[in-house]
MDAnalysis code that builds the backbone (N, CA, C; Angstrom):
import MDAnalysis as mda
import numpy as np

u = mda.Universe.empty(309, n_residues=103, atom_resindex=np.repeat(np.arange(103), 3), trajectory=True)
u.add_TopologyAttr("name", ["N", "CA", "C"] * 103)
u.add_TopologyAttr("resid", np.arange(1, 104))
u.add_TopologyAttr("resname", ["MET", "HIS", "ILE", "SER", "LYS", "ASN", "VAL", "ARG", "THR", "PRO", "GLU", "GLU", "VAL", "SER", "HIS", "ASN", "LEU", "ALA", "ALA", "ARG", "LEU", "ARG", "ARG", "LEU", "ARG", "LEU", "ASP", "ARG", "GLY", "TRP", "LYS", "GLN", "THR", "THR", "LEU", "ALA", "GLN", "ARG", "SER", "GLY", "VAL", "SER", "LEU", "GLY", "SER", "LEU", "ARG", "ARG", "PHE", "GLU", "SER", "SER", "GLY", "ALA", "ILE", "SER", "LEU", "ALA", "ASN", "LEU", "LEU", "LYS", "LEU", "ALA", "PHE", "ALA", "LEU", "ARG", "ARG", "LEU", "ASP", "ASP", "PHE", "GLY", "ASP", "LEU", "LEU", "ARG", "PRO", "PRO", "PRO", "ALA", "ARG", "THR", "THR", "GLU", "GLU", "LEU", "ILE", "ALA", "GLN", "GLU", "HIS", "ASP", "GLY", "THR", "GLN", "PRO", "GLN", "ARG", "GLY", "ARG", "ILE"])
u.atoms.positions = np.array([
    [96.092, 98.565, 64.319],
    [94.696, 97.561, 64.916],
    [93.967, 98.287, 65.439],
    [92.755, 98.416, 65.675],
    [91.712, 98.802, 66.184],
    [91.123, 98.309, 67.110],
    [91.075, 98.676, 68.601],
    [90.958, 98.052, 69.987],
    [89.431, 98.722, 70.102],
    [88.767, 98.189, 70.347],
    [87.080, 98.597, 71.141],
    [87.237, 99.156, 72.083],
    [86.557, 100.086, 72.128],
    [86.381, 100.615, 73.801],
    [86.197, 100.083, 74.962],
    [85.359, 98.896, 74.911],
    [85.041, 97.890, 75.959],
    [86.716, 97.041, 75.876],
    [87.768, 96.461, 74.843],
    [88.426, 96.292, 75.855],
    [89.543, 97.043, 76.259],
    [90.427, 96.110, 77.195],
    [91.256, 96.946, 77.980],
    [92.521, 95.979, 77.715],
    [93.792, 97.120, 77.682],
    [94.714, 96.729, 77.415],
    [95.197, 95.951, 78.800],
    [96.234, 94.930, 78.504],
    [97.214, 94.477, 79.650],
    [97.567, 95.357, 80.966],
    [97.815, 96.885, 80.250],
    [98.498, 97.393, 81.041],
    [97.493, 98.208, 82.139],
    [96.530, 98.344, 81.348],
    [95.217, 98.727, 82.033],
    [94.796, 97.894, 83.086],
    [94.549, 96.978, 82.705],
    [93.738, 95.424, 83.633],
    [94.821, 95.599, 84.778],
    [96.208, 95.178, 84.510],
    [97.356, 95.145, 85.491],
    [97.515, 96.765, 86.588],
    [96.889, 97.454, 86.078],
    [96.638, 99.119, 86.708],
    [95.733, 98.856, 87.903],
    [94.687, 98.432, 87.154],
    [93.500, 98.526, 87.842],
    [93.415, 97.126, 88.760],
    [93.966, 96.248, 88.678],
    [94.240, 95.102, 89.760],
    [95.434, 95.717, 91.096],
    [96.566, 96.726, 90.609],
    [97.574, 97.013, 91.424],
    [96.708, 98.087, 92.600],
    [95.666, 98.707, 91.539],
    [95.086, 99.760, 92.676],
    [94.023, 98.950, 93.727],
    [93.430, 97.509, 92.910],
    [92.484, 97.172, 94.349],
    [92.768, 96.479, 95.020],
    [94.223, 95.836, 95.064],
    [94.841, 95.088, 95.829],
    [95.324, 96.287, 96.701],
    [95.957, 97.556, 96.595],
    [96.292, 98.490, 97.659],
    [94.709, 99.184, 98.156],
    [94.001, 98.923, 97.669],
    [92.757, 99.228, 98.468],
    [92.283, 98.270, 99.149],
    [92.582, 96.905, 99.553],
    [92.274, 95.699, 100.080],
    [92.740, 95.866, 101.631],
    [94.475, 96.375, 100.899],
    [95.982, 96.396, 101.746],
    [95.164, 97.814, 103.021],
    [95.283, 98.719, 102.363],
    [94.691, 100.215, 103.273],
    [93.264, 99.744, 103.950],
    [92.365, 99.024, 103.420],
    [91.203, 98.558, 103.903],
    [91.586, 97.853, 105.444],
    [92.246, 97.222, 105.356],
    [92.734, 96.147, 106.413],
    [93.834, 97.124, 107.714],
    [93.813, 98.383, 106.854],
    [95.230, 99.258, 107.809],
    [96.729, 98.301, 107.411],
    [96.722, 97.621, 106.820],
    [98.273, 97.142, 106.760],
    [98.871, 97.983, 106.173],
    [100.130, 98.020, 106.515],
    [101.673, 98.644, 105.727],
    [101.841, 97.919, 104.604],
    [102.572, 98.281, 103.392],
    [103.192, 97.373, 102.820],
    [104.092, 96.479, 103.044],
    [105.053, 96.712, 104.059],
    [105.581, 96.080, 104.489],
    [104.886, 94.314, 105.447],
    [103.642, 95.157, 106.034],
    [102.922, 94.134, 106.508],
    [102.759, 93.008, 105.701],
    [102.078, 93.677, 104.462],
    [101.231, 92.843, 103.721],
    [102.838, 91.922, 103.107],
    [103.670, 92.285, 102.706],
    [104.987, 92.007, 102.053],
    [105.362, 90.616, 103.292],
    [105.347, 90.698, 104.490],
    [105.915, 90.040, 105.103],
    [104.906, 88.909, 105.472],
    [103.481, 89.103, 105.139],
    [102.400, 88.055, 105.343],
    [102.364, 86.966, 104.601],
    [102.600, 87.906, 103.001],
    [102.502, 87.201, 101.635],
    [103.933, 86.250, 101.448],
    [104.684, 86.829, 101.763],
    [106.345, 86.362, 101.411],
    [106.920, 86.699, 100.116],
    [105.794, 87.679, 99.392],
    [106.481, 88.745, 98.240],
    [107.706, 89.749, 98.906],
    [108.444, 90.009, 98.580],
    [109.674, 91.098, 98.735],
    [109.017, 92.268, 98.851],
    [109.108, 93.141, 99.338],
    [108.535, 94.399, 100.108],
    [108.973, 95.569, 98.686],
    [109.817, 95.044, 97.750],
    [110.552, 95.919, 96.641],
    [109.579, 95.392, 95.606],
    [109.049, 94.269, 95.441],
    [108.087, 93.698, 94.492],
    [106.718, 94.231, 94.378],
    [106.205, 94.065, 96.064],
    [104.883, 94.751, 96.477],
    [104.808, 96.044, 96.039],
    [105.690, 96.763, 96.344],
    [105.783, 98.699, 96.011],
    [106.300, 98.723, 94.152],
    [106.619, 97.423, 93.242],
    [106.691, 97.856, 92.388],
    [105.103, 97.860, 91.181],
    [104.174, 96.741, 92.029],
    [103.220, 96.361, 91.562],
    [102.372, 96.955, 91.913],
    [102.644, 98.034, 93.086],
    [101.158, 98.764, 93.678],
    [101.770, 100.412, 92.456],
    [102.764, 100.662, 92.526],
    [102.967, 101.506, 91.360],
    [103.391, 101.312, 90.027],
    [103.282, 99.907, 89.436],
    [103.364, 99.884, 88.124],
    [102.526, 99.357, 87.685],
    [102.157, 98.340, 88.295],
    [101.156, 97.422, 87.923],
    [101.826, 96.081, 87.482],
    [102.933, 95.966, 87.919],
    [104.147, 95.022, 87.095],
    [104.378, 94.098, 88.215],
    [103.966, 92.321, 88.333],
    [104.489, 91.508, 89.153],
    [104.343, 90.439, 88.625],
    [104.632, 89.222, 88.968],
    [104.557, 87.886, 88.554],
    [103.531, 87.082, 88.828],
    [103.013, 86.509, 88.260],
    [101.605, 85.621, 88.645],
    [101.581, 84.869, 89.835],
    [103.060, 84.190, 89.890],
    [103.409, 83.269, 91.731],
    [103.266, 84.410, 92.681],
    [103.353, 85.907, 92.394],
    [103.766, 86.505, 93.488],
    [102.236, 86.941, 93.720],
    [101.977, 87.559, 92.722],
    [100.231, 88.192, 92.379],
    [99.301, 87.057, 93.457],
    [99.630, 85.535, 93.093],
    [98.538, 84.860, 93.921],
    [99.023, 84.334, 95.464],
    [99.993, 84.901, 95.527],
    [100.810, 84.739, 96.743],
    [99.885, 85.939, 97.738],
    [99.816, 86.886, 97.234],
    [99.042, 88.786, 97.460],
    [97.856, 88.240, 97.969],
    [97.452, 87.646, 96.938],
    [95.497, 87.412, 96.901],
    [95.440, 86.481, 97.929],
    [96.450, 85.500, 98.175],
    [96.358, 84.273, 99.640],
    [96.478, 85.243, 100.762],
    [97.576, 85.970, 100.637],
    [97.678, 87.124, 102.125],
    [96.524, 87.072, 102.401],
    [95.559, 87.902, 101.389],
    [94.307, 88.821, 101.411],
    [93.115, 88.206, 101.477],
    [93.140, 86.472, 101.389],
    [92.171, 85.859, 101.723],
    [91.538, 85.678, 100.181],
    [91.966, 86.368, 99.313],
    [91.381, 86.817, 97.786],
    [91.409, 85.501, 96.646],
    [92.311, 84.545, 97.266],
    [92.633, 83.434, 96.148],
    [91.809, 82.961, 95.401],
    [90.251, 82.820, 95.886],
    [89.225, 82.291, 95.359],
    [89.307, 83.167, 94.116],
    [89.189, 84.528, 94.287],
    [88.642, 85.466, 92.940],
    [89.398, 84.976, 91.716],
    [90.545, 84.246, 91.853],
    [91.152, 83.482, 90.324],
    [90.500, 82.237, 90.007],
    [89.153, 81.766, 90.664],
    [88.725, 80.709, 90.160],
    [87.991, 80.576, 88.634],
    [87.190, 81.619, 88.304],
    [86.742, 81.352, 87.100],
    [87.737, 81.947, 85.921],
    [88.969, 82.730, 86.363],
    [89.955, 82.779, 85.365],
    [90.174, 82.208, 84.186],
    [90.007, 82.148, 82.813],
    [90.445, 81.312, 82.045],
    [89.507, 80.489, 81.449],
    [88.562, 80.395, 82.469],
    [87.374, 79.307, 81.955],
    [86.698, 79.118, 80.851],
    [86.565, 78.038, 80.368],
    [86.162, 77.932, 78.791],
    [84.746, 78.751, 79.007],
    [84.209, 79.514, 78.023],
    [83.117, 79.864, 77.663],
    [81.999, 78.900, 77.820],
    [80.860, 79.207, 77.939],
    [79.505, 78.510, 78.327],
    [79.210, 78.236, 76.643],
    [78.776, 76.745, 76.826],
    [78.326, 76.251, 75.562],
    [77.629, 77.137, 74.860],
    [77.438, 77.447, 73.433],
    [76.755, 78.104, 72.351],
    [75.839, 77.290, 71.898],
    [76.063, 76.053, 71.629],
    [75.133, 74.852, 71.155],
    [74.581, 73.562, 71.700],
    [73.942, 73.181, 71.252],
    [73.799, 71.885, 72.049],
    [74.651, 70.779, 71.793],
    [75.208, 70.661, 70.724],
    [76.506, 70.282, 70.430],
    [77.587, 70.047, 71.040],
    [78.014, 71.359, 71.471],
    [78.813, 72.168, 72.323],
    [78.731, 71.566, 73.713],
    [77.662, 71.658, 74.377],
    [77.247, 71.710, 75.708],
    [77.586, 69.786, 75.668],
    [77.077, 68.590, 74.922],
    [77.168, 66.969, 75.087],
    [78.824, 67.308, 74.908],
    [79.556, 67.847, 74.249],
    [80.695, 67.425, 73.769],
    [81.654, 67.955, 75.379],
    [81.581, 69.405, 75.829],
    [81.734, 69.784, 77.456],
    [81.325, 68.574, 78.421],
    [80.136, 67.745, 78.446],
    [80.056, 67.095, 79.128],
    [79.893, 65.639, 78.745],
    [80.775, 65.588, 77.825],
    [80.464, 63.988, 77.673],
    [81.647, 62.816, 78.546],
    [82.851, 63.722, 78.403],
    [84.134, 62.773, 79.505],
    [84.652, 63.512, 80.402],
    [84.655, 64.985, 79.899],
    [85.632, 65.601, 80.404],
    [87.242, 65.790, 79.900],
    [87.526, 65.188, 79.359],
    [88.649, 65.243, 78.588],
    [88.485, 66.308, 77.723],
    [89.950, 66.576, 78.049],
    [90.635, 68.296, 76.920],
    [91.194, 67.869, 75.560],
    [91.700, 68.266, 74.666],
    [92.334, 67.911, 74.150],
    [93.410, 68.484, 74.294],
    [94.689, 67.601, 73.792],
    [95.835, 67.919, 74.145],
    [96.894, 68.796, 73.342],
    [96.234, 69.124, 72.185],
    [97.065, 70.146, 71.457],
    [96.166, 71.115, 70.619],
    [96.380, 71.948, 70.497],
    [96.207, 72.855, 69.669],
    [95.906, 72.691, 68.019],
    [95.310, 73.139, 66.970],
    [95.029, 72.918, 65.867],
    [95.689, 73.709, 64.776],
    [95.776, 74.983, 65.511],
    [96.381, 75.768, 64.529],
    [97.728, 76.373, 64.795],
])
């Protein structure tokens, strides 16, 4: 499988998020123990995330909340903008979403 240079792997994205979180923590002058206590995430989970990028979604959201960055997740997985007038009308019609995939 060929991966474009513009496409990042899940591992690259998770390491990047961990580095950003670490930077936010340090910018506040917080130790890992401080963020762990304020977020309710165990110190071990925080250390593992900052070193390896591995974390549960629930814990990532708790950390983001403690750092007042939870709103950063607002656009995550949002449907792409309509490409045609028909798609725009369908999106605005009544707001209902399909209940099952077709494939």
